C-alpha positions as CSV (number, residue, x, y, z in Angstrom):
1,M,116.6,178.7,183.5
2,V,114.5,175.9,185.0
3,K,115.8,172.8,186.6
4,T,113.9,169.5,186.8
5,A,115.0,166.1,188.2
6,T,117.4,165.8,185.3
7,Y,118.9,169.1,184.1
8,R,117.4,170.0,180.8
9,P,118.2,173.6,179.8
10,W,115.4,175.8,178.7
11,G,114.2,179.3,179.2
12,K,113.9,182.6,177.3
13,L,115.6,182.2,174.0
14,R,118.2,185.0,174.4
15,E,119.3,183.6,177.7
16,V,119.6,180.1,176.3
17,M,121.6,181.1,173.3
18,E,123.9,183.4,175.3
19,N,124.8,180.4,177.5
20,I,125.5,178.3,174.4
21,G,128.0,180.8,173.1
22,P,128.7,182.6,169.8
23,E,127.6,179.8,167.4
24,K,125.8,179.9,164.1
25,F,122.9,177.6,163.4
26,I,120.7,176.5,160.5
27,F,117.2,177.5,161.2
28,L,114.2,175.3,160.2
29,G,110.8,177.1,160.4
30,C,107.5,177.9,158.8
31,V,105.9,180.6,156.9
32,S,102.3,180.7,158.2
33,T,99.5,183.2,158.6
34,E,100.5,183.8,162.2
35,D,102.5,186.9,163.2
36,R,104.6,184.9,165.6
37,C,106.1,182.7,162.9
38,T,108.7,185.5,162.3
39,S,109.7,186.1,166.0
40,A,112.4,183.5,166.6
41,L,114.3,184.0,163.3
42,S,114.2,187.8,163.8
43,E,115.6,187.5,167.4
44,L,118.3,185.0,166.4
45,S,119.3,187.1,163.3
46,K,119.7,190.1,165.6
47,L,122.0,188.0,167.8
48,G,124.0,187.0,164.7
49,M,123.5,183.3,165.3
50,I,121.9,182.3,162.0
51,D,124.1,180.7,159.3
52,T,121.2,179.9,156.9
53,A,117.5,179.2,157.0
54,S,115.1,176.7,155.4
55,L,111.4,177.5,155.7
56,V,108.3,175.8,154.5
57,E,105.2,177.7,153.4
58,I,102.4,175.4,154.4
59,I,99.3,175.7,152.3
60,D,95.9,174.5,153.7
61,V,93.3,172.7,151.7
62,E,91.2,175.2,149.6
63,S,88.6,176.9,151.7
64,E,86.8,180.2,152.2
65,Y,89.9,181.4,154.1
66,S,92.4,180.7,151.3
67,E,92.6,184.3,149.9
68,L,93.1,185.9,153.4
69,A,95.6,183.2,154.3
70,L,97.6,183.9,151.2
71,K,97.8,187.6,152.0
72,K,98.9,186.9,155.5
73,R,101.6,184.5,154.4
74,E,102.9,187.1,151.8
75,K,103.1,189.7,154.6
76,N,105.3,187.3,156.6
77,I,107.4,186.4,153.5
78,N,108.2,190.1,153.2
79,I,109.3,190.2,156.8
80,F,111.6,187.2,156.2
81,E,113.0,188.9,153.1
82,N,113.7,192.0,155.1
83,L,115.7,189.9,157.5
84,G,118.0,188.9,154.6
85,F,116.4,185.6,153.6
86,D,115.3,185.3,150.0
87,K,112.5,183.3,148.5
88,D,114.9,180.5,147.5
89,S,115.0,179.5,151.2
90,I,111.2,179.0,151.2
91,K,109.6,175.8,150.0
92,K,105.9,175.6,149.3
93,V,104.4,172.4,150.8
94,N,100.7,171.4,151.0
95,L,99.5,170.7,154.5
96,L,98.4,167.2,153.6
97,E,101.5,166.6,151.4
98,V,102.8,163.0,151.0
99,E,105.0,162.2,153.9
100,E,108.1,161.9,151.8
101,E,108.0,165.6,151.0
102,I,108.1,166.4,154.7
103,F,111.0,164.0,155.3
104,N,112.9,165.4,152.3
105,W,112.6,169.0,153.7
106,I,114.0,168.0,157.0
107,E,116.7,165.6,155.7
108,D,117.9,168.1,153.1
109,C,118.9,170.4,155.9
110,I,121.0,167.8,157.7
111,G,124.6,168.0,156.5
112,K,124.6,171.8,156.0
113,N,125.3,172.6,159.6
114,P,125.5,170.3,162.7
115,K,123.8,173.0,164.8
116,V,120.1,173.2,164.3
117,V,117.3,175.5,165.5
118,L,113.7,174.1,164.9
119,D,110.9,176.6,165.3
120,I,107.6,174.8,166.2
121,S,105.6,177.9,166.9
122,S,103.5,177.6,163.7
123,L,104.5,174.1,162.4
124,P,101.6,171.7,162.4
125,K,102.2,168.5,164.4
126,R,102.2,166.6,161.1
127,F,105.5,168.4,160.4
128,F,107.2,169.0,163.7
129,F,106.8,165.5,165.1
130,P,108.8,163.8,162.3
131,A,111.3,166.8,162.4
132,V,112.0,166.1,166.1
133,R,112.4,162.4,165.4
134,I,114.7,162.8,162.5
135,L,116.9,165.5,164.0
136,L,117.1,163.7,167.4
137,R,118.2,160.5,165.7
138,S,120.7,162.1,163.3
139,Q,124.3,161.4,164.3
140,Y,125.3,164.5,162.3
141,V,123.3,166.9,164.4
142,E,125.4,168.0,167.4
143,D,123.2,170.8,168.9
144,L,119.4,170.9,168.6
145,I,117.4,173.8,170.0
146,V,113.6,173.9,169.6
147,V,112.0,177.3,169.9
148,Y,108.4,178.4,170.6
149,S,107.0,182.0,170.3
150,I,104.1,183.4,172.3
151,P,101.2,185.3,170.6
152,I,99.2,188.0,172.2
153,R,96.0,186.0,171.9
154,Y,94.2,183.2,170.1
155,Y,91.2,183.5,167.8
156,S,88.0,183.3,169.8
157,G,86.1,181.1,167.3
158,N,87.0,177.8,165.7
159,L,90.7,177.6,165.3
160,A,90.7,174.7,162.9
161,E,88.2,172.8,160.8
162,R,87.6,169.6,158.7
163,P,89.8,167.1,160.7
164,S,91.3,164.2,158.9
165,D,90.7,160.6,160.1
166,W,92.4,159.4,163.3
167,R,95.8,158.1,162.2
168,A,99.4,158.0,163.3
169,L,101.6,161.0,162.7
170,P,104.4,160.4,160.2
171,L,107.1,158.1,161.6
172,F,105.0,157.5,164.7
173,G,102.9,154.6,163.7
174,S,102.7,151.3,165.6
175,Q,105.7,149.0,165.3
176,E,103.4,146.0,165.2
177,Y,100.5,144.7,163.2
178,P,97.8,144.5,164.2
179,D,98.0,147.2,166.8
180,P,98.9,145.8,170.2
181,K,97.1,146.6,173.4
182,Y,98.4,149.7,175.2
183,N,98.4,150.2,178.9
184,L,97.9,154.0,178.8
185,A,96.4,156.6,176.5
186,I,98.0,160.0,177.3
187,V,96.1,162.9,175.9
188,G,97.3,166.5,175.8
189,V,94.3,168.7,176.5
190,G,93.8,171.4,173.9
191,F,91.1,173.4,172.3
192,L,89.4,171.0,169.9
193,P,89.1,167.2,170.5
194,F,87.8,166.5,167.0
195,G,85.9,163.3,167.9
196,L,88.8,162.1,170.1
197,P,86.5,160.7,172.9
198,D,84.7,158.4,170.5
199,L,87.9,157.3,168.8
200,L,89.5,156.3,172.1
201,K,86.4,154.6,173.3
202,S,86.0,152.5,170.2
203,G,89.6,151.7,169.4
204,F,91.6,151.6,172.6
205,M,89.2,150.4,175.4
206,E,92.0,148.7,177.2
207,A,94.2,151.8,177.5
208,K,93.7,153.8,180.7
209,P,93.2,157.5,179.6
210,H,95.3,160.2,181.3
211,L,94.7,163.8,180.5
212,F,97.5,166.4,180.7
213,F,95.9,169.7,181.5
214,P,98.1,172.8,180.5
215,F,98.7,175.0,183.5
216,P,98.9,177.9,184.0
217,A,96.5,178.7,181.2
218,A,95.7,182.1,179.8
219,P,92.1,183.3,180.7
220,S,91.3,183.3,176.9
221,T,92.1,179.6,176.6
222,Y,90.8,178.3,180.0
223,T,87.2,177.8,178.9
224,K,88.2,175.9,175.7
225,T,90.5,173.5,177.6
226,W,87.9,172.7,180.2
227,E,85.3,172.1,177.5
228,F,87.8,169.7,175.9
229,V,88.0,167.8,179.3
230,R,84.2,167.8,179.6
231,K,83.8,166.1,176.3
232,I,86.3,163.5,177.2
233,E,84.6,162.8,180.5
234,S,81.2,162.5,178.9
235,S,82.5,159.5,176.8
236,L,85.2,157.9,179.0
237,S,85.2,157.0,182.6
238,L,87.9,158.9,184.5
239,N,88.3,157.3,187.9
240,G,90.9,158.7,190.2
241,N,92.8,162.0,190.5
242,D,95.8,160.6,188.7
243,Q,93.9,160.6,185.4
244,L,93.9,164.4,185.2
245,A,97.3,166.0,185.8
246,H,98.2,169.7,185.7
247,V,101.3,170.0,183.5
248,N,103.4,173.1,182.8
249,A,102.2,174.4,179.5
250,L,105.6,175.8,178.5
251,D,107.9,173.1,179.8
252,P,108.3,169.9,177.7
253,S,110.5,168.5,180.5
254,D,107.6,168.5,182.9
255,T,105.5,166.6,180.3
256,F,108.4,164.1,179.8
257,D,108.8,163.5,183.5
258,H,105.0,163.0,184.0
259,I,105.0,160.4,181.2
260,S,108.1,158.7,182.6
261,W,106.4,158.4,186.0
262,L,103.1,157.1,184.6
263,T,104.9,154.5,182.4
264,K,107.3,153.5,185.1
265,R,110.2,154.6,182.8
266,G,108.9,152.7,179.9
267,E,107.7,149.5,181.6
268,L,104.1,150.3,180.6
269,T,103.2,150.9,177.0
270,A,101.5,154.1,176.0
271,L,100.0,155.8,173.0
272,F,99.8,159.6,172.7
273,A,97.3,162.1,171.4
274,P,98.9,165.5,171.3
275,Y,96.1,168.0,171.3
276,G,97.6,170.4,173.8
277,P,100.1,173.3,173.6
278,K,103.2,172.8,171.4
279,P,105.7,172.6,174.3
280,M,103.6,169.8,175.9
281,S,103.4,168.0,172.5
282,L,107.2,168.4,172.2
283,G,107.6,166.5,175.5
284,M,105.4,163.7,174.0
285,A,107.4,163.7,170.7
286,I,110.7,163.3,172.6
287,Y,109.4,160.4,174.7
288,A,107.7,158.7,171.8
289,T,111.0,159.0,169.8
290,I,113.0,157.4,172.6
291,T,110.6,154.5,173.2
292,A,109.2,154.1,169.6
293,S,105.7,154.7,171.0
294,P,102.8,155.5,168.6
295,V,101.3,159.0,168.3
296,F,97.8,159.5,166.9
297,Y,96.1,162.7,165.8
298,T,93.2,164.0,163.7
299,Q,95.0,166.5,161.5
300,P,92.8,169.5,160.6
301,R,92.7,170.3,156.9
302,V,92.1,174.0,157.5
303,Y,93.4,176.5,160.1
304,H,91.8,179.8,160.6
305,P,94.1,182.6,159.3
306,D,93.8,184.3,162.6
307,Y,94.7,181.2,164.6
308,S,96.9,183.4,166.8
309,I,97.2,187.2,166.7
310,G,100.1,189.4,167.4
311,I,103.5,188.8,169.1
312,K,103.7,189.0,172.8
313,I,106.4,191.4,174.0
314,G,108.2,190.9,177.3
315,A,109.3,193.5,179.9
316,D,112.7,193.6,178.2
317,G,111.1,194.9,175.0
318,H,111.8,191.6,173.1
319,P,109.3,189.1,171.7
320,I,108.7,186.3,174.2
321,V,110.3,183.2,172.6
322,Y,111.4,180.1,174.6
323,G,114.3,177.8,173.7
324,Y,114.5,174.2,174.6
325,C,117.8,172.2,174.4
326,L,117.3,168.7,173.1
327,K,121.0,168.0,172.1
328,L,124.2,169.7,173.3
329,N,127.6,168.7,172.0
330,S,126.1,165.5,170.6
331,R,124.6,164.6,174.0
332,E,120.9,163.9,174.1
333,V,119.5,165.9,177.0
334,Y,116.4,163.8,177.4
335,Q,117.0,160.2,178.5
336,L,115.0,157.6,180.5
């Protein structure tokens, strides 16, 4: 387990769940082309901690990869079926589906079990951000554990293509019209900025940019993340060391604490651009939910079928899956 200024339990999934006790959860996850999309459900099933599961099979916009993507999803569907979950638990949803369909998937699960596991390993941000918000705000949900699985490696070429326009993620739009001025623009550094530098420069000149650089970074991702930073620096003026912070890539609590410090615990307004690793984006989703802050993104229309490859296995012989507690016994773990 890791401790921060405020105790927020997280760690290897088995350790987290063993400390919670012999409970059964409803599992919300995703059927994707990635091998790791099966890791968390497989591990929790072996622990006997799954009551039922609800999965979305997310289908990209038609592309040259569609046939290969379908084959990879069918392979993972077979793995889920072998775990004892039939196709009735899988809902087909288009990547750019209307927002109501995303909300309905999440809200239909509330009421079936007050203990929820949300797997964000392969869920696009367009899906997992509203899921975090709805589940955190639900009075019915007593325990909320978010899980994230580690792959062996990422594809060396373009991971995603054909980005949509810069817009707010579902449920994370501005609360005012027209958009107010923001003090800070907090950017999670990832692999592909998708025109983000120009968007920030043209639309949010008043907001001081702060880049959260994931650290430690795997050698295979290091070059891509620094190229992301270079593109930002070439368009925006970054003055001062505080505008580039090294943030733990696997600890959403570290991201949350950095944001809290930058905003003086909510005194300064911030907008978010979550292009970094999922756990870092999770920290942004939690803070933005608590403070009703906007989150903007350029959602890709197509992901490469080999976005990530394989499932990383730990020294204990189990897949490396992390668990993050957001709610325990109806208490919200993250608070300002």
